[in-house]
CHARMM-style PDB file with segment names, atoms N, HN, CA, C and O in Angstrom:
ATOM      1  N   UNK     1      73.944  44.648 -54.579  1.00  0.00      PROA
ATOM      2  CA  UNK     1      72.515  44.499 -54.615  1.00  0.00      PROA
ATOM      3  C   UNK     1      72.019  44.372 -53.178  1.00  0.00      PROA
ATOM      4  O   UNK     1      72.614  43.652 -52.376  1.00  0.00      PROA
ATOM      5  N   UNK     2      70.941  45.062 -52.853  1.00  0.00      PROA
ATOM      6  HN  UNK     2      70.457  45.646 -53.505  1.00  0.00      PROA
ATOM      7  CA  UNK     2      70.451  45.016 -51.478  1.00  0.00      PROA
ATOM      8  C   UNK     2      69.568  43.790 -51.248  1.00  0.00      PROA
ATOM      9  O   UNK     2      69.192  43.090 -52.189  1.00  0.00      PROA
ATOM     10  N   UNK     3      69.253  43.551 -50.000  1.00  0.00      PROA
ATOM     11  HN  UNK     3      69.558  44.119 -49.236  1.00  0.00      PROA
ATOM     12  CA  UNK     3      68.537  42.344 -49.602  1.00  0.00      PROA
ATOM     13  C   UNK     3      67.158  42.253 -50.244  1.00  0.00      PROA
ATOM     14  O   UNK     3      66.740  41.175 -50.667  1.00  0.00      PROA
ATOM     15  N   UNK     4      66.455  43.363 -50.320  1.00  0.00      PROA
ATOM     16  HN  UNK     4      66.794  44.240 -49.977  1.00  0.00      PROA
ATOM     17  CA  UNK     4      65.106  43.365 -50.897  1.00  0.00      PROA
ATOM     18  C   UNK     4      65.126  42.912 -52.353  1.00  0.00      PROA
ATOM     19  O   UNK     4      64.281  42.121 -52.775  1.00  0.00      PROA
ATOM     20  N   UNK     5      66.086  43.412 -53.115  1.00  0.00      PROA
ATOM     21  HN  UNK     5      66.772  44.054 -52.773  1.00  0.00      PROA
ATOM     22  CA  UNK     5      66.193  43.029 -54.520  1.00  0.00      PROA
ATOM     23  C   UNK     5      66.579  41.560 -54.659  1.00  0.00      PROA
ATOM     24  O   UNK     5      66.087  40.867 -55.550  1.00  0.00      PROA
ATOM     25  N   UNK     6      67.452  41.089 -53.788  1.00  0.00      PROA
ATOM     26  HN  UNK     6      67.852  41.652 -53.064  1.00  0.00      PROA
ATOM     27  CA  UNK     6      67.844  39.684 -53.841  1.00  0.00      PROA
ATOM     28  C   UNK     6      66.666  38.762 -53.518  1.00  0.00      PROA
ATOM     29  O   UNK     6      66.522  37.705 -54.132  1.00  0.00      PROA
ATOM     30  N   UNK     7      65.838  39.149 -52.573  1.00  0.00      PROA
ATOM     31  HN  UNK     7      65.955  40.007 -52.074  1.00  0.00      PROA
ATOM     32  CA  UNK     7      64.669  38.344 -52.226  1.00  0.00      PROA
ATOM     33  C   UNK     7      63.697  38.306 -53.393  1.00  0.00      PROA
ATOM     34  O   UNK     7      63.144  37.250 -53.702  1.00  0.00      PROA
ATOM     35  N   UNK     8      63.485  39.431 -54.040  1.00  0.00      PROA
ATOM     36  HN  UNK     8      63.935  40.288 -53.789  1.00  0.00      PROA
ATOM     37  CA  UNK     8      62.607  39.464 -55.213  1.00  0.00      PROA
ATOM     38  C   UNK     8      63.180  38.597 -56.336  1.00  0.00      PROA
ATOM     39  O   UNK     8      62.440  37.875 -57.004  1.00  0.00      PROA
ATOM     40  N   UNK     9      64.462  38.668 -56.536  1.00  0.00      PROA
ATOM     41  HN  UNK     9      65.063  39.255 -55.993  1.00  0.00      PROA
ATOM     42  CA  UNK     9      65.118  37.840 -57.551  1.00  0.00      PROA
ATOM     43  C   UNK     9      64.959  36.361 -57.202  1.00  0.00      PROA
ATOM     44  O   UNK     9      64.715  35.542 -58.088  1.00  0.00      PROA
ATOM     45  N   UNK    10      65.094  36.013 -55.931  1.00  0.00      PROA
ATOM     46  HN  UNK    10      65.292  36.678 -55.211  1.00  0.00      PROA
ATOM     47  CA  UNK    10      64.929  34.640 -55.488  1.00  0.00      PROA
ATOM     48  C   UNK    10      63.509  34.143 -55.763  1.00  0.00      PROA
ATOM     49  O   UNK    10      63.325  32.998 -56.175  1.00  0.00      PROA
ATOM     50  N   UNK    11      62.516  34.983 -55.542  1.00  0.00      PROA
ATOM     51  HN  UNK    11      62.665  35.914 -55.207  1.00  0.00      PROA
ATOM     52  CA  UNK    11      61.124  34.605 -55.833  1.00  0.00      PROA
ATOM     53  C   UNK    11      60.931  34.311 -57.317  1.00  0.00      PROA
ATOM     54  O   UNK    11      60.269  33.340 -57.682  1.00  0.00      PROA
ATOM     55  N   UNK    12      61.509  35.150 -58.169  1.00  0.00      PROA
ATOM     56  HN  UNK    12      62.047  35.939 -57.872  1.00  0.00      PROA
ATOM     57  CA  UNK    12      61.385  34.927 -59.611  1.00  0.00      PROA
ATOM     58  C   UNK    12      62.087  33.637 -60.028  1.00  0.00      PROA
ATOM     59  O   UNK    12      61.574  32.893 -60.863  1.00  0.00      PROA
ATOM     60  N   UNK    13      63.244  33.374 -59.457  1.00  0.00      PROA
ATOM     61  HN  UNK    13      63.660  33.979 -58.778  1.00  0.00      PROA
ATOM     62  CA  UNK    13      63.978  32.156 -59.784  1.00  0.00      PROA
ATOM     63  C   UNK    13      63.204  30.926 -59.319  1.00  0.00      PROA
ATOM     64  O   UNK    13      63.155  29.923 -60.030  1.00  0.00      PROA
ATOM     65  N   UNK    14      62.605  30.992 -58.144  1.00  0.00      PROA
ATOM     66  HN  UNK    14      62.645  31.808 -57.566  1.00  0.00      PROA
ATOM     67  CA  UNK    14      61.826  29.857 -57.646  1.00  0.00      PROA
ATOM     68  C   UNK    14      60.593  29.615 -58.502  1.00  0.00      PROA
ATOM     69  O   UNK    14      60.204  28.467 -58.717  1.00  0.00      PROA
ATOM     70  N   UNK    15      59.973  30.681 -58.992  1.00  0.00      PROA
ATOM     71  HN  UNK    15      60.288  31.614 -58.818  1.00  0.00      PROA
ATOM     72  CA  UNK    15      58.840  30.515 -59.907  1.00  0.00      PROA
ATOM     73  C   UNK    15      59.304  29.879 -61.216  1.00  0.00      PROA
ATOM     74  O   UNK    15      58.613  29.026 -61.774  1.00  0.00      PROA
ATOM     75  N   UNK    16      60.460  30.289 -61.700  1.00  0.00      PROA
ATOM     76  HN  UNK    16      61.021  30.982 -61.248  1.00  0.00      PROA
ATOM     77  CA  UNK    16      61.027  29.699 -62.909  1.00  0.00      PROA
ATOM     78  C   UNK    16      61.321  28.221 -62.688  1.00  0.00      PROA
ATOM     79  O   UNK    16      61.060  27.397 -63.565  1.00  0.00      PROA
ATOM     80  N   UNK    17      61.854  27.887 -61.538  1.00  0.00      PROA
ATOM     81  HN  UNK    17      62.066  28.556 -60.826  1.00  0.00      PROA
ATOM     82  CA  UNK    17      62.160  26.494 -61.211  1.00  0.00      PROA
ATOM     83  C   UNK    17      60.879  25.659 -61.164  1.00  0.00      PROA
ATOM     84  O   UNK    17      60.850  24.531 -61.657  1.00  0.00      PROA
ATOM     85  N   UNK    18      59.832  26.212 -60.575  1.00  0.00      PROA
ATOM     86  HN  UNK    18      59.856  27.128 -60.174  1.00  0.00      PROA
ATOM     87  CA  UNK    18      58.570  25.486 -60.455  1.00  0.00      PROA
ATOM     88  C   UNK    18      57.928  25.248 -61.820  1.00  0.00      PROA
ATOM     89  O   UNK    18      57.271  24.228 -62.027  1.00  0.00      PROA
ATOM     90  N   UNK    19      58.113  26.180 -62.747  1.00  0.00      PROA
ATOM     91  HN  UNK    19      58.647  27.008 -62.579  1.00  0.00      PROA
ATOM     92  CA  UNK    19      57.491  26.054 -64.061  1.00  0.00      PROA
ATOM     93  C   UNK    19      58.420  25.544 -65.146  1.00  0.00      PROA
ATOM     94  O   UNK    19      58.082  25.614 -66.328  1.00  0.00      PROA
ATOM     95  N   UNK    20      59.570  25.039 -64.772  1.00  0.00      PROA
ATOM     96  HN  UNK    20      59.844  24.983 -63.811  1.00  0.00      PROA
ATOM     97  CA  UNK    20      60.559  24.584 -65.756  1.00  0.00      PROA
ATOM     98  C   UNK    20      60.021  23.388 -66.537  1.00  0.00      PROA
ATOM     99  O   UNK    20      59.431  22.468 -65.970  1.00  0.00      PROA
ATOM    100  N   UNK    21      60.238  23.425 -67.848  1.00  0.00      PROA
ATOM    101  HN  UNK    21      60.717  24.172 -68.308  1.00  0.00      PROA
ATOM    102  CA  UNK    21      59.740  22.362 -68.712  1.00  0.00      PROA
ATOM    103  C   UNK    21      60.760  21.242 -68.879  1.00  0.00      PROA
ATOM    104  O   UNK    21      60.384  20.095 -69.121  1.00  0.00      PROA
ATOM    105  N   UNK    22      62.029  21.558 -68.756  1.00  0.00      PROA
ATOM    106  HN  UNK    22      62.335  22.489 -68.560  1.00  0.00      PROA
ATOM    107  CA  UNK    22      63.062  20.544 -68.954  1.00  0.00      PROA
ATOM    108  C   UNK    22      63.925  20.432 -67.702  1.00  0.00      PROA
ATOM    109  O   UNK    22      63.934  21.310 -66.839  1.00  0.00      PROA
ATOM    110  N   UNK    23      64.647  19.320 -67.639  1.00  0.00      PROA
ATOM    111  HN  UNK    23      64.640  18.607 -68.340  1.00  0.00      PROA
ATOM    112  CA  UNK    23      65.520  19.128 -66.482  1.00  0.00      PROA
ATOM    113  C   UNK    23      66.673  20.134 -66.497  1.00  0.00      PROA
ATOM    114  O   UNK    23      67.150  20.533 -65.434  1.00  0.00      PROA
ATOM    115  N   UNK    24      67.127  20.550 -67.678  1.00  0.00      PROA
ATOM    116  HN  UNK    24      66.739  20.226 -68.541  1.00  0.00      PROA
ATOM    117  CA  UNK    24      68.191  21.544 -67.778  1.00  0.00      PROA
ATOM    118  C   UNK    24      67.778  22.887 -67.202  1.00  0.00      PROA
ATOM    119  O   UNK    24      68.564  23.560 -66.535  1.00  0.00      PROA
ATOM    120  N   UNK    25      66.524  23.273 -67.469  1.00  0.00      PROA
ATOM    121  HN  UNK    25      65.885  22.727 -68.010  1.00  0.00      PROA
ATOM    122  CA  UNK    25      66.009  24.528 -66.906  1.00  0.00      PROA
ATOM    123  C   UNK    25      65.926  24.436 -65.388  1.00  0.00      PROA
ATOM    124  O   UNK    25      66.254  25.386 -64.678  1.00  0.00      PROA
ATOM    125  N   UNK    26      65.484  23.280 -64.901  1.00  0.00      PROA
ATOM    126  HN  UNK    26      65.218  22.508 -65.478  1.00  0.00      PROA
ATOM    127  CA  UNK    26      65.393  23.095 -63.444  1.00  0.00      PROA
ATOM    128  C   UNK    26      66.773  23.164 -62.795  1.00  0.00      PROA
ATOM    129  O   UNK    26      66.933  23.772 -61.737  1.00  0.00      PROA
ATOM    130  N   UNK    27      67.752  22.553 -63.416  1.00  0.00      PROA
ATOM    131  HN  UNK    27      67.622  22.059 -64.276  1.00  0.00      PROA
ATOM    132  CA  UNK    27      69.107  22.567 -62.857  1.00  0.00      PROA
ATOM    133  C   UNK    27      69.671  23.984 -62.866  1.00  0.00      PROA
ATOM    134  O   UNK    27      70.274  24.418 -61.884  1.00  0.00      PROA
ATOM    135  N   UNK    28      69.480  24.706 -63.969  1.00  0.00      PROA
ATOM    136  HN  UNK    28      68.991  24.353 -64.767  1.00  0.00      PROA
ATOM    137  CA  UNK    28      69.978  26.075 -64.056  1.00  0.00      PROA
ATOM    138  C   UNK    28      69.304  26.967 -63.012  1.00  0.00      PROA
ATOM    139  O   UNK    28      69.961  27.784 -62.366  1.00  0.00      PROA
ATOM    140  N   UNK    29      67.988  26.806 -62.851  1.00  0.00      PROA
ATOM    141  HN  UNK    29      67.453  26.143 -63.375  1.00  0.00      PROA
ATOM    142  CA  UNK    29      67.270  27.604 -61.856  1.00  0.00      PROA
ATOM    143  C   UNK    29      67.714  27.232 -60.449  1.00  0.00      PROA
ATOM    144  O   UNK    29      67.844  28.107 -59.593  1.00  0.00      PROA
ATOM    145  N   UNK    30      67.949  25.953 -60.197  1.00  0.00      PROA
ATOM    146  HN  UNK    30      67.844  25.243 -60.892  1.00  0.00      PROA
ATOM    147  CA  UNK    30      68.404  25.526 -58.864  1.00  0.00      PROA
ATOM    148  C   UNK    30      69.783  26.100 -58.560  1.00  0.00      PROA
ATOM    149  O   UNK    30      70.043  26.528 -57.436  1.00  0.00      PROA
ATOM    150  N   UNK    31      70.665  26.111 -59.555  1.00  0.00      PROA
ATOM    151  HN  UNK    31      70.453  25.763 -60.469  1.00  0.00      PROA
ATOM    152  CA  UNK    31      72.000  26.690 -59.356  1.00  0.00      PROA
ATOM    153  C   UNK    31      71.919  28.185 -59.076  1.00  0.00      PROA
ATOM    154  O   UNK    31      72.610  28.693 -58.193  1.00  0.00      PROA
ATOM    155  N   UNK    32      71.072  28.892 -59.828  1.00  0.00      PROA
ATOM    156  HN  UNK    32      70.509  28.480 -60.544  1.00  0.00      PROA
ATOM    157  CA  UNK    32      70.896  30.327 -59.610  1.00  0.00      PROA
ATOM    158  C   UNK    32      70.303  30.579 -58.226  1.00  0.00      PROA
ATOM    159  O   UNK    32      70.709  31.510 -57.531  1.00  0.00      PROA
ATOM    160  N   UNK    33      69.346  29.749 -57.831  1.00  0.00      PROA
ATOM    161  HN  UNK    33      69.016  28.992 -58.395  1.00  0.00      PROA
ATOM    162  CA  UNK    33      68.723  29.881 -56.506  1.00  0.00      PROA
ATOM    163  C   UNK    33      69.770  29.718 -55.411  1.00  0.00      PROA
ATOM    164  O   UNK    33      69.787  30.479 -54.443  1.00  0.00      PROA
ATOM    165  N   UNK    34      70.642  28.727 -55.564  1.00  0.00      PROA
ATOM    166  HN  UNK    34      70.629  28.109 -56.350  1.00  0.00      PROA
ATOM    167  CA  UNK    34      71.683  28.493 -54.563  1.00  0.00      PROA
ATOM    168  C   UNK    34      72.647  29.677 -54.463  1.00  0.00      PROA
ATOM    169  O   UNK    34      73.073  30.042 -53.367  1.00  0.00      PROA
ATOM    170  N   UNK    35      72.989  30.274 -55.607  1.00  0.00      PROA
ATOM    171  HN  UNK    35      72.642  29.977 -56.497  1.00  0.00      PROA
ATOM    172  CA  UNK    35      73.891  31.435 -55.588  1.00  0.00      PROA
ATOM    173  C   UNK    35      73.245  32.624 -54.883  1.00  0.00      PROA
ATOM    174  O   UNK    35      73.899  33.317 -54.104  1.00  0.00      PROA
ATOM    175  N   UNK    36      71.959  32.860 -55.155  1.00  0.00      PROA
ATOM    176  HN  UNK    36      71.427  32.296 -55.788  1.00  0.00      PROA
ATOM    177  CA  UNK    36      71.265  33.984 -54.518  1.00  0.00      PROA
ATOM    178  C   UNK    36      71.125  33.731 -53.023  1.00  0.00      PROA
ATOM    179  O   UNK    36      71.313  34.647 -52.222  1.00  0.00      PROA
ATOM    180  N   UNK    37      70.797  32.501 -52.637  1.00  0.00      PROA
ATOM    181  HN  UNK    37      70.644  31.757 -53.288  1.00  0.00      PROA
ATOM    182  CA  UNK    37      70.693  32.178 -51.211  1.00  0.00      PROA
ATOM    183  C   UNK    37      72.022  32.394 -50.491  1.00  0.00      PROA
ATOM    184  O   UNK    37      72.044  32.872 -49.357  1.00  0.00      PROA
ATOM    185  N   UNK    38      73.117  32.046 -51.141  1.00  0.00      PROA
ATOM    186  HN  UNK    38      73.098  31.657 -52.062  1.00  0.00      PROA
ATOM    187  CA  UNK    38      74.441  32.254 -50.548  1.00  0.00      PROA
ATOM    188  C   UNK    38      74.715  33.743 -50.358  1.00  0.00      PROA
ATOM    189  O   UNK    38      75.251  34.154 -49.329  1.00  0.00      PROA
ATOM    190  N   UNK    39      74.343  34.553 -51.356  1.00  0.00      PROA
ATOM    191  HN  UNK    39      73.907  34.220 -52.192  1.00  0.00      PROA
ATOM    192  CA  UNK    39      74.537  36.007 -51.221  1.00  0.00      PROA
ATOM    193  C   UNK    39      73.687  36.561 -50.087  1.00  0.00      PROA
ATOM    194  O   UNK    39      74.136  37.434 -49.344  1.00  0.00      PROA
ATOM    195  N   UNK    40      72.452  36.058 -49.946  1.00  0.00      PROA
ATOM    196  HN  UNK    40      72.086  35.349 -50.549  1.00  0.00      PROA
ATOM    197  CA  UNK    40      71.596  36.497 -48.843  1.00  0.00      PROA
ATOM    198  C   UNK    40      72.193  36.083 -47.495  1.00  0.00      PROA
ATOM    199  O   UNK    40      72.138  36.841 -46.527  1.00  0.00      PROA
ATOM    200  N   UNK    41      72.762  34.878 -47.440  1.00  0.00      PROA
ATOM    201  HN  UNK    41      72.806  34.262 -48.227  1.00  0.00      PROA
ATOM    202  CA  UNK    41      73.385  34.420 -46.187  1.00  0.00      PROA
ATOM    203  C   UNK    41      74.558  35.316 -45.816  1.00  0.00      PROA
ATOM    204  O   UNK    41      74.741  35.659 -44.648  1.00  0.00      PROA
ATOM    205  N   UNK    42      75.348  35.692 -46.810  1.00  0.00      PROA
ATOM    206  HN  UNK    42      75.199  35.413 -47.759  1.00  0.00      PROA
ATOM    207  CA  UNK    42      76.494  36.568 -46.564  1.00  0.00      PROA
ATOM    208  C   UNK    42      76.027  37.944 -46.092  1.00  0.00      PROA
ATOM    209  O   UNK    42      76.598  38.517 -45.165  1.00  0.00      PROA
ATOM    210  N   UNK    43      74.980  38.469 -46.742  1.00  0.00      PROA
ATOM    211  HN  UNK    43      74.517  38.003 -47.496  1.00  0.00      PROA
ATOM    212  CA  UNK    43      74.444  39.768 -46.312  1.00  0.00      PROA
ATOM    213  C   UNK    43      73.926  39.693 -44.879  1.00  0.00      PROA
ATOM    214  O   UNK    43      74.130  40.621 -44.095  1.00  0.00      PROA
ATOM    215  N   UNK    44      73.259  38.601 -44.535  1.00  0.00      PROA
ATOM    216  HN  UNK    44      73.093  37.848 -45.171  1.00  0.00      PROA
ATOM    217  CA  UNK    44      72.725  38.431 -43.189  1.00  0.00      PROA
ATOM    218  C   UNK    44      73.804  38.346 -42.135  1.00  0.00      PROA
ATOM    219  O   UNK    44      73.623  38.817 -41.013  1.00  0.00      PROA
ATOM    220  N   UNK    45      74.922  37.750 -42.489  1.00  0.00      PROA
ATOM    221  HN  UNK    45      75.070  37.368 -43.401  1.00  0.00      PROA
ATOM    222  CA  UNK    45      75.992  37.630 -41.509  1.00  0.00      PROA
ATOM    223  C   UNK    45      76.692  38.966 -41.266  1.00  0.00      PROA
ATOM    224  O   UNK    45      77.296  39.172 -40.213  1.00  0.00      PROA
ATOM    225  N   UNK    46      76.608  39.862 -42.229  1.00  0.00      PROA
ATOM    226  HN  UNK    46      76.117  39.695 -43.084  1.00  0.00      PROA
ATOM    227  CA  UNK    46      77.219  41.183 -42.066  1.00  0.00      PROA
ATOM    228  C   UNK    46      76.360  42.125 -41.251  1.00  0.00      PROA
ATOM    229  O   UNK    46      76.865  43.079 -40.659  1.00  0.00      PROA
ATOM    230  N   UNK    47      75.061  41.864 -41.217  1.00  0.00      PROA
ATOM    231  HN  UNK    47      74.651  41.089 -41.698  1.00  0.00      PROA
ATOM    232  CA  UNK    47      74.139  42.754 -40.518  1.00  0.00      PROA
ATOM    233  C   UNK    47      74.443  42.750 -39.021  1.00  0.00      PROA
ATOM    234  O   UNK    47      74.649  41.701 -38.412  1.00  0.00      PROA
ATOM    235  N   UNK    48      74.463  43.916 -38.465  1.00  0.00      PROA
ATOM    236  HN  UNK    48      74.295  44.769 -38.959  1.00  0.00      PROA
ATOM    237  CA  UNK    48      74.736  44.078 -37.042  1.00  0.00      PROA
ATOM    238  C   UNK    48      73.424  44.412 -36.346  1.00  0.00      PROA
ATOM    239  O   UNK    48      72.715  45.337 -36.741  1.00  0.00      PROA
ATOM    240  N   UNK    49      73.120  43.664 -35.325  1.00  0.00      PROA
ATOM    241  HN  UNK    49      73.696  42.913 -35.004  1.00  0.00      PROA
ATOM    242  CA  UNK    49      71.900  43.923 -34.570  1.00  0.00      PROA
ATOM    243  C   UNK    49      72.086  45.188 -33.739  1.00  0.00      PROA
ATOM    244  O   UNK    49      73.121  45.391 -33.106  1.00  0.00      PROA
ATOM    245  N   UNK    50      71.070  46.018 -33.760  1.00  0.00      PROA
ATOM    246  HN  UNK    50      70.229  45.853 -34.274  1.00  0.00      PROA
ATOM    247  CA  UNK    50      71.093  47.263 -32.997  1.00  0.00      PROA
ATOM    248  C   UNK    50      70.048  47.133 -31.891  1.00  0.00      PROA
ATOM    249  O   UNK    50      68.895  46.787 -32.151  1.00  0.00      PROA
ATOM    250  N   UNK    51      70.451  47.407 -30.687  1.00  0.00      PROA
ATOM    251  HN  UNK    51      71.388  47.688 -30.476  1.00  0.00      PROA
ATOM    252  CA  UNK    51      69.547  47.312 -29.552  1.00  0.00      PROA
ATOM    253  C   UNK    51      69.246  48.709 -29.040  1.00  0.00      PROA
ATOM    254  O   UNK    51      70.141  49.533 -28.856  1.00  0.00      PROA
ATOM    255  N   UNK    52      67.961  48.952 -28.814  1.00  0.00      PROA
ATOM    256  HN  UNK    52      67.234  48.282 -28.964  1.00  0.00      PROA
ATOM    257  CA  UNK    52      67.523  50.239 -28.293  1.00  0.00      PROA
ATOM    258  C   UNK    52      66.922  50.030 -26.911  1.00  0.00      PROA
ATOM    259  O   UNK    52      66.384  48.966 -26.604  1.00  0.00      PROA
ATOM    260  N   UNK    53      67.021  51.044 -26.104  1.00  0.00      PROA
ATOM    261  HN  UNK    53      67.457  51.909 -26.354  1.00  0.00      PROA
ATOM    262  CA  UNK    53      66.414  50.997 -24.780  1.00  0.00      PROA
ATOM    263  C   UNK    53      65.595  52.269 -24.603  1.00  0.00      PROA
ATOM    264  O   UNK    53      66.101  53.382 -24.754  1.00  0.00      PROA
ATOM    265  N   UNK    54      64.315  52.078 -24.279  1.00  0.00      PROA
ATOM    266  HN  UNK    54      63.905  51.175 -24.156  1.00  0.00      PROA
ATOM    267  CA  UNK    54      63.415  53.208 -24.087  1.00  0.00      PROA
ATOM    268  C   UNK    54      62.974  53.238 -22.637  1.00  0.00      PROA
ATOM    269  O   UNK    54      62.616  52.209 -22.065  1.00  0.00      PROA
ATOM    270  N   UNK    55      63.002  54.409 -22.053  1.00  0.00      PROA
ATOM    271  HN  UNK    55      63.294  55.245 -22.518  1.00  0.00      PROA
ATOM    272  CA  UNK    55      62.506  54.606 -20.694  1.00  0.00      PROA
ATOM    273  C   UNK    55      61.280  55.499 -20.770  1.00  0.00      PROA
ATOM    274  O   UNK    55      61.355  56.655 -21.188  1.00  0.00      PROA
ATOM    275  N   UNK    56      60.159  54.944 -20.361  1.00  0.00      PROA
ATOM    276  HN  UNK    56      60.098  54.005 -20.021  1.00  0.00      PROA
ATOM    277  CA  UNK    56      58.905  55.693 -20.419  1.00  0.00      PROA
ATOM    278  C   UNK    56      58.401  55.913 -18.999  1.00  0.00      PROA
ATOM    279  O   UNK    56      58.430  55.008 -18.165  1.00  0.00      PROA
ATOM    280  N   UNK    57      57.944  57.117 -18.745  1.00  0.00      PROA
ATOM    281  HN  UNK    57      57.920  57.853 -19.423  1.00  0.00      PROA
ATOM    282  CA  UNK    57      57.647  57.544 -17.380  1.00  0.00      PROA
ATOM    283  C   UNK    57      56.377  56.930 -16.799  1.00  0.00      PROA
ATOM    284  O   UNK    57      56.361  56.554 -15.627  1.00  0.00      PROA
ATOM    285  N   UNK    58      55.318  56.821 -17.588  1.00  0.00      PROA
ATOM    286  HN  UNK    58      55.331  57.127 -18.540  1.00  0.00      PROA
ATOM    287  CA  UNK    58      54.054  56.360 -17.022  1.00  0.00      PROA
ATOM    288  C   UNK    58      53.427  55.269 -17.897  1.00  0.00      PROA
ATOM    289  O   UNK    58      53.895  54.984 -18.999  1.00  0.00      PROA
ATOM    290  N   UNK    59      52.363  54.675 -17.376  1.00  0.00      PROA
ATOM    291  HN  UNK    59      51.982  54.906 -16.480  1.00  0.00      PROA
ATOM    292  CA  UNK    59      51.713  53.559 -18.062  1.00  0.00      PROA
ATOM    293  C   UNK    59      51.105  54.005 -19.383  1.00  0.00      PROA
ATOM    294  O   UNK    59      51.152  53.257 -20.359  1.00  0.00      PROA
ATOM    295  N   UNK    60      50.540  55.195 -19.438  1.00  0.00      PROA
ATOM    296  HN  UNK    60      50.501  55.803 -18.645  1.00  0.00      PROA
ATOM    297  CA  UNK    60      49.947  55.701 -20.669  1.00  0.00      PROA
ATOM    298  C   UNK    60      51.000  55.798 -21.783  1.00  0.00      PROA
ATOM    299  O   UNK    60      50.728  55.415 -22.921  1.00  0.00      PROA
ATOM    300  N   UNK    61      52.158  56.290 -21.477  1.00  0.00      PROA
ATOM    301  HN  UNK    61      52.379  56.602 -20.553  1.00  0.00      PROA
ATOM    302  CA  UNK    61      53.236  56.385 -22.464  1.00  0.00      PROA
ATOM    303  C   UNK    61      53.655  55.005 -22.949  1.00  0.00      PROA
ATOM    304  O   UNK    61      53.913  54.822 -24.138  1.00  0.00      PROA
ATOM    305  N   UNK    62      53.726  54.033 -22.045  1.00  0.00      PROA
ATOM    306  HN  UNK    62      53.517  54.182 -21.078  1.00  0.00      PROA
ATOM    307  CA  UNK    62      54.089  52.670 -22.420  1.00  0.00      PROA
ATOM    308  C   UNK    62      53.052  52.059 -23.354  1.00  0.00      PROA
ATOM    309  O   UNK    62      53.400  51.443 -24.362  1.00  0.00      PROA
ATOM    310  N   UNK    63      51.763  52.234 -23.012  1.00  0.00      PROA
ATOM    311  HN  UNK    63      51.481  52.735 -22.193  1.00  0.00      PROA
ATOM    312  CA  UNK    63      50.706  51.684 -23.855  1.00  0.00      PROA
ATOM    313  C   UNK    63      50.695  52.341 -25.234  1.00  0.00      PROA
ATOM    314  O   UNK    63      50.520  51.663 -26.247  1.00  0.00      PROA
ATOM    315  N   UNK    64      50.879  53.636 -25.270  1.00  0.00      PROA
ATOM    316  HN  UNK    64      51.022  54.186 -24.448  1.00  0.00      PROA
ATOM    317  CA  UNK    64      50.925  54.349 -26.538  1.00  0.00      PROA
ATOM    318  C   UNK    64      52.111  53.877 -27.387  1.00  0.00      PROA
ATOM    319  O   UNK    64      51.968  53.645 -28.587  1.00  0.00      PROA
ATOM    320  N   UNK    65      53.258  53.739 -26.767  1.00  0.00      PROA
ATOM    321  HN  UNK    65      53.375  53.928 -25.792  1.00  0.00      PROA
ATOM    322  CA  UNK    65      54.456  53.287 -27.464  1.00  0.00      PROA
ATOM    323  C   UNK    65      54.270  51.875 -28.022  1.00  0.00      PROA
ATOM    324  O   UNK    65      54.599  51.620 -29.180  1.00  0.00      PROA
ATOM    325  N   UNK    66      53.748  50.961 -27.209  1.00  0.00      PROA
ATOM    326  HN  UNK    66      53.481  51.168 -26.268  1.00  0.00      PROA
ATOM    327  CA  UNK    66      53.510  49.594 -27.667  1.00  0.00      PROA
ATOM    328  C   UNK    66      52.485  49.555 -28.797  1.00  0.00      PROA
ATOM    329  O   UNK    66      52.634  48.779 -29.741  1.00  0.00      PROA
ATOM    330  N   UNK    67      51.457  50.379 -28.710  1.00  0.00      PROA
ATOM    331  HN  UNK    67      51.336  51.010 -27.943  1.00  0.00      PROA
ATOM    332  CA  UNK    67      50.466  50.451 -29.779  1.00  0.00      PROA
ATOM    333  C   UNK    67      51.078  50.917 -31.091  1.00  0.00      PROA
ATOM    334  O   UNK    67      50.763  50.380 -32.153  1.00  0.00      PROA
ATOM    335  N   UNK    68      51.949  51.911 -31.020  1.00  0.00      PROA
ATOM    336  HN  UNK    68      52.205  52.347 -30.158  1.00  0.00      PROA
ATOM    337  CA  UNK    68      52.621  52.388 -32.225  1.00  0.00      PROA
ATOM    338  C   UNK    68      53.538  51.318 -32.818  1.00  0.00      PROA
ATOM    339  O   UNK    68      53.596  51.145 -34.035  1.00  0.00      PROA
ATOM    340  N   UNK    69      54.243  50.614 -31.958  1.00  0.00      PROA
ATOM    341  HN  UNK    69      54.195  50.755 -30.969  1.00  0.00      PROA
ATOM    342  CA  UNK    69      55.108  49.526 -32.442  1.00  0.00      PROA
ATOM    343  C   UNK    69      54.310  48.429 -33.119  1.00  0.00      PROA
ATOM    344  O   UNK    69      54.728  47.899 -34.148  1.00  0.00      PROA
ATOM    345  N   UNK    70      53.169  48.087 -32.551  1.00  0.00      PROA
ATOM    346  HN  UNK    70      52.830  48.517 -31.715  1.00  0.00      PROA
ATOM    347  CA  UNK    70      52.327  47.045 -33.163  1.00  0.00      PROA
ATOM    348  C   UNK    70      51.780  47.507 -34.501  1.00  0.00      PROA
ATOM    349  O   UNK    70      51.660  46.707 -35.430  1.00  0.00      PROA
ATOM    350  N   UNK    71      51.447  48.778 -34.612  1.00  0.00      PROA
ATOM    351  HN  UNK    71      51.544  49.427 -33.857  1.00  0.00      PROA
ATOM    352  CA  UNK    71      50.920  49.312 -35.867  1.00  0.00      PROA
ATOM    353  C   UNK    71      52.009  49.285 -36.954  1.00  0.00      PROA
ATOM    354  O   UNK    71      51.732  48.973 -38.112  1.00  0.00      PROA
ATOM    355  N   UNK    72      53.224  49.610 -36.573  1.00  0.00      PROA
ATOM    356  HN  UNK    72      53.449  49.864 -35.633  1.00  0.00      PROA
ATOM    357  CA  UNK    72      54.334  49.594 -37.535  1.00  0.00      PROA
ATOM    358  C   UNK    72      54.611  48.171 -37.988  1.00  0.00      PROA
ATOM    359  O   UNK    72      54.889  47.926 -39.162  1.00  0.00      PROA
ATOM    360  N   UNK    73      54.534  47.233 -37.050  1.00  0.00      PROA
ATOM    361  HN  UNK    73      54.308  47.432 -36.096  1.00  0.00      PROA
ATOM    362  CA  UNK    73      54.866  45.838 -37.350  1.00  0.00      PROA
ATOM    363  C   UNK    73      53.863  45.203 -38.309  1.00  0.00      PROA
ATOM    364  O   UNK    73      54.250  44.372 -39.130  1.00  0.00      PROA
ATOM    365  N   UNK    74      52.610  45.565 -38.228  1.00  0.00      PROA
ATOM    366  HN  UNK    74      52.295  46.240 -37.561  1.00  0.00      PROA
ATOM    367  CA  UNK    74      51.578  44.926 -39.071  1.00  0.00      PROA
ATOM    368  C   UNK    74      51.418  45.619 -40.400  1.00  0.00      PROA
ATOM    369  OT1 UNK    74      50.595  45.205 -41.217  1.00  0.00      PROA
TER     370      UNK     74
END
């Protein structure tokens, strides 16, 4: 299961935990939450950071590049 699906599953489990009517439901949801968090931690530790280096010739290219990065980020 990929990280996005695990995060969505974690959100559903946390909503279930918040709306649990009995202590048994809360305990079961807390256990499921802990298992999903552990899987996310394991996935995060496997991820390898990739570093890029860009060389831009002039100020206009730098400003354009930074603007595009900001647009992607938001």
